[in-house]
C-alpha positions in Angstrom: -53.2 -111.5 -64.4 -55.7 -112.8 -62.1 -54.8 -114.8 -58.8 -57.0 -117.7 -60.0 -55.0 -117.8 -63.3 -51.8 -119.1 -62.2 -48.8 -118.7 -64.3 -48.1 -122.3 -64.8 -51.6 -124.2 -65.2 -52.9 -127.0 -62.5 -53.1 -129.3 -65.2 -49.3 -128.9 -66.3 -46.6 -131.0 -64.3 -42.9 -129.2 -64.0 -40.6 -130.6 -61.5 -40.4 -128.5 -58.3 -38.4 -131.0 -55.9 -35.6 -131.4 -57.9 -31.7 -132.5 -56.0 -30.6 -129.3 -57.3 -33.1 -127.4 -56.0 -33.0 -128.6 -52.7 -29.1 -129.0 -52.8 -29.2 -125.1 -53.8 -31.7 -124.5 -51.3 -29.9 -125.3 -48.2 -26.9 -123.3 -49.3 -28.9 -120.3 -49.9 -30.9 -120.9 -46.6 -27.6 -121.1 -44.9 -26.0 -117.7 -46.6 -29.1 -116.0 -45.7 -29.6 -116.9 -42.5 -25.9 -115.7 -41.5 -26.4 -112.7 -43.4 -30.0 -111.9 -41.3 -28.5 -113.1 -38.1 -25.4 -110.7 -38.3 -28.1 -107.4 -39.5 -30.3 -108.4 -37.0 -27.9 -108.1 -34.4 -25.9 -105.4 -35.5 -29.1 -102.7 -36.3 -31.8 -104.1 -34.7 -33.4 -104.6 -38.2 -33.8 -107.9 -40.6 -34.9 -107.7 -44.6 -36.9 -110.3 -46.6 -34.8 -112.4 -48.4 -36.9 -114.1 -50.7 -36.0 -111.8 -53.9 -32.1 -111.9 -53.6 -32.8 -116.0 -53.0 -35.0 -115.6 -56.3 -32.5 -114.1 -58.3 -29.3 -116.1 -56.9 -31.6 -119.3 -57.9 -32.2 -118.1 -61.3 -28.5 -117.0 -61.9 -27.5 -120.6 -60.8 -30.3 -122.9 -62.3 -29.7 -121.5 -66.0 -26.3 -122.9 -65.5 -28.3 -126.6 -66.1 -29.6 -127.9 -69.3 -33.1 -127.8 -67.7 -34.7 -125.8 -65.2 -38.1 -123.7 -64.3 -39.8 -121.2 -62.7 -41.1 -123.6 -60.3 -37.7 -124.6 -59.3 -36.4 -121.2 -58.7 -39.5 -120.7 -56.4 -38.8 -124.0 -54.2 -35.1 -122.5 -53.6 -36.6 -119.2 -52.8 -39.3 -120.5 -50.5 -36.5 -122.6 -48.4 -34.1 -119.7 -48.6 -36.4 -116.9 -47.1 -37.6 -119.5 -45.0 -34.0 -119.8 -43.4 -33.6 -115.8 -43.3 -37.2 -115.6 -41.3 -35.9 -118.1 -38.5 -33.0 -115.8 -38.3 -35.0 -113.2 -37.1 -36.6 -115.1 -34.5 -33.4 -116.9 -33.3 -31.4 -113.7 -32.6 -34.5 -111.7 -31.1 -34.7 -114.0 -28.3 -31.8 -116.6 -28.1 -28.7 -114.0 -27.4 -31.0 -112.9 -24.4 -29.8 -116.5 -22.4 -26.7 -115.0 -22.8 -27.6 -111.6 -21.3 -29.1 -112.9 -18.4 -26.5 -115.4 -17.3 -28.1 -118.5 -18.0 -25.2 -119.6 -20.6 -22.2 -118.7 -20.8 -21.9 -119.5 -24.2 -24.6 -120.7 -27.0 -26.0 -124.2 -26.3 -25.8 -125.8 -29.4 -28.6 -128.6 -29.0 -30.8 -126.8 -26.9 -30.6 -123.7 -29.4 -31.3 -125.6 -32.4 -34.3 -127.7 -30.5 -35.9 -124.0 -29.6 -35.5 -123.3 -33.1 -36.5 -126.3 -34.6 -39.7 -126.6 -33.4 -40.4 -122.8 -33.3 -40.4 -122.7 -36.8 -41.9 -125.7 -37.6 -44.8 -124.7 -35.2 -44.9 -121.5 -37.4 -45.4 -123.5 -40.8 -47.7 -126.4 -39.3 -50.1 -123.7 -37.6 -50.4 -121.4 -40.9 -51.1 -124.4 -43.5 -55.0 -124.8 -42.7 -54.6 -121.0 -43.3 -53.3 -120.9 -46.9 -56.8 -121.7 -48.9 -58.9 -118.7 -46.2 -56.1 -116.3 -46.6 -54.9 -116.2 -50.3 -57.5 -118.1 -52.3 -60.4 -116.8 -50.6 -59.4 -113.5 -48.9 -56.9 -112.8 -51.4 -55.1 -110.6 -49.1 -52.4 -108.4 -50.4 -49.4 -110.0 -49.5 -47.0 -107.5 -50.8 -43.6 -109.7 -50.3 -45.5 -112.3 -52.3 -46.4 -110.9 -55.4 -43.4 -108.9 -55.8 -41.4 -112.1 -55.6 -43.9 -113.7 -58.2 -43.0 -110.7 -60.6 -39.6 -111.3 -60.2 -40.1 -115.1 -60.6 -42.1 -114.4 -64.0 -39.7 -111.5 -65.1 -36.7 -113.9 -65.0 -38.4 -116.9 -66.9 -39.4 -114.2 -69.7 -35.8 -112.8 -69.7 -32.6 -114.3 -71.9 -30.2 -115.2 -70.2 -28.1 -111.9 -71.1 -30.5 -109.9 -69.8 -31.3 -111.8 -66.8 -27.7 -112.0 -65.9 -27.6 -108.1 -65.3 -29.7 -109.0 -62.1 -27.3 -111.4 -60.8 -24.4 -109.4 -61.4 -25.7 -106.7 -59.4 -26.1 -109.1 -56.3 -23.0 -110.8 -56.8 -20.9 -107.7 -57.4 -22.7 -105.7 -54.2 -22.0 -108.7 -52.2 -18.1 -108.8 -53.3 -17.7 -104.7 -52.7 -19.6 -105.4 -49.3 -17.1 -108.2 -48.5 -14.2 -106.4 -49.4 -14.8 -103.1 -47.3 -15.7 -105.2 -44.3 -12.4 -106.8 -44.7 -10.7 -103.6 -45.5 -12.0 -102.6 -42.1 -11.9 -105.6 -39.7 -9.5 -107.7 -41.2 -6.9 -105.3 -42.4 -7.7 -103.0 -39.7 -7.1 -99.8 -42.4 -9.9 -97.9 -40.6 -12.1 -97.8 -38.0 -16.1 -99.0 -38.2 -17.2 -94.9 -37.8 -16.2 -91.0 -37.5 -17.2 -90.1 -34.3 -16.4 -87.5 -31.7 -17.9 -85.5 -29.2 -17.5 -82.4 -27.0 -18.0 -80.5 -23.6 -20.3 -77.7 -23.5 -20.6 -76.6 -19.8 -21.3 -79.5 -17.7 -22.8 -82.0 -20.5 -21.4 -83.2 -23.9 -22.5 -83.2 -27.1 -22.0 -86.3 -30.0 -21.9 -86.6 -33.4 -21.0 -90.1 -35.7 -21.5 -92.1 -38.7 -21.0 -95.6 -38.9 -18.8 -96.7 -41.9 -20.8 -100.0 -42.7 -22.1 -100.4 -46.5 -25.0 -102.8 -44.7 -26.3 -100.0 -42.9 -26.5 -97.9 -46.1 -28.4 -100.7 -47.9 -31.0 -101.3 -45.3 -31.8 -97.6 -45.6 -32.0 -97.8 -49.5 -34.3 -100.8 -48.9 -36.4 -99.4 -46.3 -36.6 -95.8 -47.7 -36.4 -92.5 -46.1 -39.6 -92.2 -44.4 -38.8 -95.4 -42.0 -35.1 -94.1 -42.2 -36.1 -90.4 -41.0 -38.2 -92.1 -38.2 -35.3 -94.1 -36.9 -33.2 -91.1 -37.1 -35.5 -89.1 -35.3 -35.0 -91.5 -32.3 -31.9 -91.1 -32.4 -32.1 -87.3 -32.0 -34.2 -87.8 -29.1 -31.7 -90.1 -27.3 -28.4 -88.6 -28.4 -29.3 -85.0 -29.4 -31.6 -84.1 -26.7 -31.6 -86.8 -23.8 -27.8 -87.0 -23.1 -27.3 -83.6 -23.1 -30.0 -82.8 -20.4 -29.1 -85.5 -18.3 -25.2 -84.6 -18.5 -26.7 -80.5 -17.4 -29.2 -82.2 -14.7 -26.6 -85.0 -13.2 -23.1 -83.7 -14.8 -20.5 -86.0 -16.8 -19.6 -89.4 -15.3 -16.5 -89.4 -13.2 -13.2 -89.8 -14.8 -14.7 -89.8 -18.1 -14.0 -87.1 -20.9 -15.5 -86.4 -24.3 -16.3 -89.6 -26.5 -16.1 -92.0 -23.4 -18.5 -89.8 -21.4 -21.2 -89.9 -24.1 -20.7 -93.4 -24.2 -20.8 -94.1 -20.8 -24.3 -92.0 -20.9 -25.7 -94.2 -23.3 -24.7 -97.4 -22.4 -26.0 -96.6 -18.8 -28.8 -94.3 -19.1 -30.2 -93.7 -22.6 -30.6 -97.5 -23.7 -33.2 -97.8 -20.9 -34.6 -95.0 -22.0 -34.9 -96.8 -25.7 -36.2 -100.0 -23.6 -38.7 -98.3 -22.1 -40.2 -97.0 -25.3 -39.8 -100.3 -27.0 -41.9 -102.1 -24.4 -44.0 -99.5 -24.7 -44.4 -99.8 -28.5 -45.0 -103.5 -28.4 -47.6 -103.4 -25.8 -49.5 -101.2 -28.2 -48.7 -103.2 -31.4 -50.4 -106.0 -29.6 -53.6 -104.1 -28.7 -53.8 -103.2 -32.2 -54.3 -107.0 -33.3 -57.5 -107.7 -31.6 -59.0 -107.4 -35.2 -56.6 -109.9 -36.8 -56.3 -112.4 -34.0 -60.3 -112.4 -34.4 -60.2 -112.5 -38.3 -57.4 -115.3 -38.5 -59.4 -117.8 -36.2 -62.5 -116.7 -38.1 -60.0 -117.6 -41.4 -59.2 -121.1 -39.4 -62.4 -122.3 -38.5 -63.4 -121.5 -41.9 -60.7 -123.5 -43.6 -61.9 -126.8 -41.3 -65.8 -126.2 -42.1 -64.5 -126.7 -45.5 -66.5 -129.3 -47.7 -62.9 -130.8 -47.6 -60.3 -130.5 -44.7 -57.0 -129.2 -45.6 -54.6 -131.6 -46.7 -57.3 -134.0 -48.3 -55.7 -134.1 -51.6 -58.4 -136.6 -53.2 -60.2 -134.8 -56.0 -57.9 -131.6 -55.7 -56.5 -129.7 -58.6 -52.3 -129.8 -58.1 -51.9 -126.2 -56.7 -54.6 -126.8 -54.2 -53.0 -129.6 -52.8 -52.1 -128.6 -49.2 -49.7 -131.1 -46.5 -52.2 -133.8 -45.3 -53.8 -133.4 -41.7 -51.2 -136.2 -40.2 -48.5 -134.5 -41.7 -49.6 -131.5 -39.7 -51.0 -133.8 -36.8 -47.9 -135.9 -36.0 -44.9 -133.6 -36.4 -46.5 -131.3 -34.3 -47.2 -133.9 -31.7 -43.7 -134.9 -32.0 -42.4 -131.3 -31.5 -43.8 -131.1 -28.0 -41.4 -133.8 -26.6 -37.9 -132.2 -27.1 -40.0 -128.8 -25.7 -40.9 -130.4 -22.7 -37.8 -132.1 -21.6 -36.0 -128.6 -22.5 -39.0 -126.9 -20.3 -38.4 -129.5 -17.6 -34.8 -129.1 -17.5 -34.6 -125.5 -17.1 -37.1 -125.4 -14.4 -36.2 -128.9 -12.8 -39.7 -130.1 -12.6 -41.5 -132.2 -14.8 -44.8 -130.7 -14.2 -44.1 -127.0 -14.7 -42.2 -128.7 -17.7 -45.6 -129.5 -19.0 -47.5 -126.2 -17.9 -44.7 -124.0 -20.2 -45.4 -126.7 -22.8 -48.5 -126.1 -23.4 -48.3 -122.6 -22.5 -46.1 -122.2 -25.8 -47.8 -124.4 -27.7 -51.1 -121.9 -27.4 -49.4 -118.9 -27.6 -47.2 -120.3 -30.6 -50.7 -121.6 -32.9 -52.6 -117.9 -31.8 -49.2 -115.8 -32.7 -48.2 -117.7 -35.9 -52.1 -117.2 -36.7 -51.8 -113.5 -36.5 -48.4 -113.1 -38.0 -50.0 -115.3 -41.1 -52.9 -112.3 -41.2 -50.7 -109.7 -40.7 -48.3 -110.7 -43.7 -51.4 -111.2 -46.0 -52.6 -107.3 -45.2 -49.7 -105.2 -44.6 -46.4 -107.2 -45.6 -44.0 -109.4 -43.8 -42.1 -106.0 -42.9 -44.9 -105.0 -40.4 -45.1 -108.6 -38.8 -45.2 -107.8 -35.4 -42.7 -110.2 -33.9 -41.3 -107.8 -31.2 -45.2 -107.2 -29.7 -46.1 -110.6 -29.2 -42.5 -111.8 -28.1 -43.0 -109.0 -25.4 -46.6 -110.2 -24.5 -45.6 -113.9 -24.4 -42.6 -113.3 -22.3 -44.5 -111.5 -19.9 -47.7 -113.6 -19.9 -44.9 -116.6 -18.9 -42.6 -114.6 -16.6 -45.9 -113.6 -14.7 -47.1 -117.4 -14.5 -43.3 -118.5 -13.6 -43.6 -116.2 -10.7 -46.7 -117.2 -9.3 -45.1 -121.2 -9.3 -42.0 -120.7 -8.9 -41.4 -117.6 -6.7 -40.2 -114.1 -7.6 -36.7 -115.0 -6.4 -36.0 -118.3 -8.5 -33.0 -118.1 -10.4 -34.0 -120.4 -13.6 -36.9 -117.8 -14.0 -35.9 -115.5 -16.4 -34.2 -118.3 -18.5 -37.5 -120.3 -18.5 -39.6 -117.3 -19.9 -37.2 -116.5 -22.3 -37.5 -120.0 -23.6 -41.3 -120.1 -24.1 -40.8 -116.5 -26.0 -38.0 -117.6 -28.1 -39.9 -120.7 -29.2 -42.9 -118.2 -30.2 -40.7 -115.7 -31.7 -39.8 -118.4 -34.3 -42.9 -119.6 -34.7 -44.5 -116.0 -35.7 -41.5 -115.0 -37.7 -42.1 -118.3 -39.6 -45.7 -118.1 -39.8 -45.6 -114.9 -41.9 -42.7 -116.0 -44.1 -44.5 -119.5 -44.8 -47.9 -117.6 -46.0 -45.7 -114.7 -48.3 -44.1 -118.0 -50.2 -47.1 -119.6 -50.3 -48.8 -116.6 -52.0 -46.0 -116.5 -54.5 -46.3 -120.1 -55.5 -50.4 -119.4 -56.2 -49.3 -116.9 -58.5 -47.0 -118.8 -60.0 -48.7 -122.1 -59.9 -46.6 -123.9 -57.8 -47.7 -127.1 -55.6 -48.3 -125.8 -51.8 -47.7 -128.8 -50.1 -44.8 -129.0 -51.8 -43.3 -125.4 -50.7 -44.3 -126.4 -47.2 -42.0 -129.6 -47.3 -39.3 -127.1 -48.3 -40.0 -124.5 -45.5 -39.2 -127.0 -43.2 -36.1 -128.0 -45.0 -35.5 -124.2 -44.6 -36.2 -124.3 -41.1 -33.8 -127.0 -40.0 -31.1 -125.8 -42.1 -31.3 -122.3 -40.4 -31.3 -124.1 -37.2 -28.6 -126.1 -37.7 -26.2 -123.5 -39.0 -27.3 -120.6 -36.7 -25.7 -121.2 -33.7 -21.8 -121.6 -34.8 -22.8 -118.2 -36.8 -23.8 -116.9 -33.5 -20.7 -118.2 -31.5 -18.6 -116.6 -34.1 -20.2 -113.4 -33.7 -19.8 -113.3 -30.0 -16.5 -114.3 -29.9 -15.2 -111.6 -32.7 -17.5 -108.7 -31.6 -19.7 -109.4 -28.6 -23.7 -108.9 -28.1 -25.4 -106.7 -26.5 -23.1 -105.7 -23.4 -20.2 -103.7 -23.9 -17.3 -104.9 -21.8 -13.1 -104.7 -21.8 -12.4 -106.8 -24.2 -15.6 -105.5 -26.8 -16.6 -101.9 -26.0 -18.8 -101.9 -29.1 -20.6 -104.8 -29.3 -23.4 -105.9 -31.9 -26.4 -104.0 -30.5 -29.2 -106.3 -30.3 -31.7 -104.4 -29.4 -34.7 -106.8 -29.0 -32.7 -109.6 -27.1 -31.5 -107.0 -25.0 -35.0 -105.8 -24.5 -36.4 -109.5 -23.5 -33.1 -110.1 -21.3 -34.3 -106.6 -18.9 -37.9 -107.7 -19.5 -37.4 -111.0 -17.4 -34.9 -109.6 -15.3 -37.2 -107.2 -14.1 -40.3 -109.4 -13.5 -38.2 -111.7 -11.7 -37.0 -108.8 -9.3 -33.4 -108.4 -10.4 -34.5 -104.8 -11.3 -33.9 -102.1 -14.0 -33.7 -98.2 -13.8 -36.9 -97.7 -13.5 -37.2 -94.0 -13.6 -35.4 -93.8 -17.0 -37.5 -96.8 -18.3 -40.5 -95.2 -17.5 -39.2 -92.1 -19.1 -38.8 -94.0 -22.2 -43.1 -95.3 -21.9 -43.8 -92.1 -21.5 -42.1 -90.7 -24.9 -43.3 -94.2 -26.5 -47.0 -92.9 -25.5 -46.2 -89.5 -27.0 -44.6 -90.7 -30.0 -48.4 -93.0 -30.3 -50.6 -89.8 -29.7 -48.1 -88.1 -32.7 -48.7 -90.8 -34.6 -52.6 -91.5 -34.5 -52.8 -87.6 -34.9 -50.8 -88.0 -38.0 -53.5 -91.0 -38.8 -56.4 -89.0 -38.6 -55.2 -86.3 -40.7 -54.7 -88.6 -43.4 -51.2 -87.7 -43.6 -48.5 -90.2 -45.4 -46.0 -89.0 -42.7 -46.5 -91.5 -39.8 -44.2 -92.2 -36.5 -44.4 -95.8 -35.8 -43.2 -96.2 -32.3 -40.8 -99.0 -32.5 -39.0 -97.6 -34.9 -38.4 -94.7 -33.2 -37.9 -97.0 -30.0 -35.1 -98.4 -32.0 -33.7 -95.3 -32.9 -33.4 -94.1 -28.9 -31.8 -97.2 -28.5 -29.3 -97.7 -31.3 -25.7 -95.7 -31.1 -26.3 -92.6 -33.1 -23.9 -93.2 -35.9 -26.0 -96.4 -37.0 -29.1 -94.2 -37.6 -27.2 -91.8 -39.2 -25.9 -94.3 -42.3 -29.7 -95.9 -42.5 -30.5 -92.3 -42.6 -28.2 -92.2 -46.0 -29.3 -95.0 -47.2 -32.8 -93.7 -47.4 -31.7 -90.6 -48.8 -29.8 -92.1 -51.6 -33.1 -94.1 -52.4 -35.3 -91.2 -52.5 -32.8 -89.2 -54.8 -32.6 -92.4 -57.4 -36.5 -92.4 -57.3 -36.8 -89.2 -58.3 -34.3 -89.7 -61.6 -36.1 -92.7 -62.4 -39.2 -90.8 -63.0 -42.2 -89.6 -60.8 -44.3 -92.4 -59.9 -41.1 -95.1 -60.1 -39.6 -96.6 -57.5 -35.8 -97.8 -57.6 -35.2 -100.8 -60.1 -34.7 -104.3 -59.2 -31.1 -103.9 -59.6 -31.5 -101.3 -57.0 -32.8 -103.5 -54.6 -30.9 -106.5 -55.1 -27.4 -104.5 -55.1 -28.3 -103.1 -51.7 -29.2 -106.8 -50.6 -26.0 -108.2 -52.0 -24.0 -105.1 -50.0 -25.8 -107.1 -46.7 -25.0 -110.6 -47.9 -21.5 -109.6 -48.8 -20.3 -107.4 -45.4 -21.9 -110.0 -42.9 -20.6 -112.9 -44.8 -17.1 -111.7 -44.5 -17.9 -110.4 -41.0 -18.4 -114.0 -40.1 -15.5 -115.4 -41.4 -13.1 -112.9 -40.0 -14.5 -114.4 -36.9 -13.4 -117.9 -37.4 -9.9 -117.5 -37.0 -11.1 -116.6 -33.2 -12.3 -120.2 -33.1 -9.5 -121.7 -34.3 -6.6 -120.1 -32.2 -8.8 -121.5 -29.3 -8.0 -125.1 -31.0 -4.9 -124.8 -31.5 -3.1 -121.6 -29.8 -0.5 -121.2 -31.8 -2.7 -119.8 -34.8 -3.3 -116.2 -34.8 -6.7 -114.9 -33.9 -5.9 -111.9 -36.1 -4.3 -113.3 -39.1 -5.1 -110.5 -41.5 -4.5 -107.5 -39.5 -1.7 -105.1 -40.5 -2.4 -102.2 -38.1 -2.7 -102.3 -34.1 -4.4 -99.1 -34.2 -5.8 -97.9 -37.7 -3.3 -94.8 -38.9 -5.8 -93.2 -40.8 -9.0 -92.9 -38.5 -11.6 -93.6 -40.6 -11.4 -91.1 -43.2 -10.6 -94.3 -45.6 -13.3 -95.7 -44.5 -15.6 -92.2 -45.3 -13.7 -92.9 -48.5 -15.1 -96.3 -49.3 -18.7 -95.2 -48.2 -18.7 -92.7 -50.7 -17.7 -94.8 -53.4 -20.2 -97.6 -52.5 -23.2 -95.1 -52.1 -22.4 -93.8 -55.6 -22.6 -97.4 -56.6 -25.4 -98.0 -55.2 -27.2 -94.7 -56.2 -26.0 -95.2 -60.0 -27.0 -99.0 -60.1 -30.6 -98.2 -58.5 -31.2 -94.9 -61.6 -31.1 -98.1 -63.9 -34.1 -99.6 -64.9 -35.2 -102.5 -67.2 -38.6 -103.7 -68.0 -39.6 -107.2 -69.2 -43.1 -108.3 -69.6 -43.9 -111.2 -67.3 -44.3 -114.7 -69.1 -47.4 -116.0 -70.2 -48.7 -119.6 -69.2 -47.5 -121.2 -72.0 -44.5 -119.2 -72.5 -43.8 -120.7 -69.0 -44.4 -124.0 -69.3 -42.0 -124.4 -72.5 -39.2 -122.7 -70.4 -37.6 -125.2 -69.5 -34.0 -125.6 -71.8 -33.2 -128.0 -74.3 
């Protein structure tokens, strides 16, 4: 079926924005935003939620007498925007805690930053729909895949469709139970790890016992998982022993404590240097996408009908009107001007920051939309454009405020946070509009639901971040949280702003990381010139250097499971959709349980008689990590078995799709 022939014809009108679709959209947007926030802080990666949202939506909407594919599409549109916004938030907002600007997350400022950033990402990319989807017909791989899932779901009988739903929900239950056993009951430790002395140095090995990490490796595949693991080998197997040989071990530290001290005080900064190099390199490769996205925007406005002029257009070509773009854009600048003026205590400088933010958000959300069409949202250069924005903003603020201004790092971070949210939403908006284009949705209705998803995510993310901070800690290890959620991107942004404003970094280590980043880029370039499929994306390697090795090992095992399942399902096939849904369920279940286990801490703060750990059975897990290893083996086997099963269903014809509403 060609792109020009949507599943539901333009001449047919089906219910799209219904009460049940809106309610379900809000619930799924909140759930998936929470799951992606946890995963991003834990592993430095986020995953697309469009397909899990579509499957969950189909399962629930089947309970109603009347539902259709366009309602399902509306739900996945809003739900995926919630998870995309979470990526923009967790990459930047925790940095405001790390630089000391906040002692805890400020609810309303965070809501405004996230909502404005997400809204700008949607508004700025609406005019690009016709140019990039209808005219240019870029690939938009996630959008096409989600459309196929919706088509198959529309064609499946309820019994067959329920299999996909069972895979998702049973995996969520399993992931939640494993997390409850580890963090709730404390029956086992979160990892199996150890370190041993060899002469003047130390060698480390470890395995994190998280089903979510196993699922991440399965979703991203063996090649990407192996690249992250290569970074872990560079940091923990090469650099850590080398540091010990040269400098010796930290005083009064032995074994595992010595290894973790070297990682937190030295190796992490090498990873930051490599990530910085990777971000800047990504930005240099965006010259052509920048130019093409601006060309596409110009062509859109030069067309005979301006974007949003819906008179005389087919239903499937009706975008939000120009006024519905211009008015929210103008109004969104007011709260940001107030926040910026408050941060720097200068209305004039706050106005300058607002203009800077709007220009960067416009440029980079357009670039993200184009990149999403070219290579997919997984290659959306969010980190790169955020690094560039924060560096430029920091340098300009140093010029106006001076290097010693205490509010300087926070001011640059708030600009970067809005742009990061806008870039994350720009790519997601176009992916969802591509899905809608294929199934025959009404564009302006999808754009409205994107905003609903953004507002939902903005409202729920602050309590989630606060709970995760209270239970696990974020970024920097402390005595109360010795193994915090790593938050690599937020840590990078915090260190970047502190360095520009003169608070200092261990520059020799950052410089070493930058050199390693350059060498990785050269190696990857050589592979590209050879036409090899084995590539070394520098940001993935840098992330591996920064993350604890035990996380990279588990991610690698997930990639191995995906490859083994791939081979068993037949040459040329990928693991089944149910395998991917099972992996997504593991992530969601673990994340939601992790958040729920943090709630008693808040209750204990309100009512001192309430226990902060009401489910704990053991102060110290009596069997270490071995029960967790057995559970991980079971989870891995279940994931493998589910991924081996395949089911092919032919997508419905236009007539079938139109007539699928239940009587």
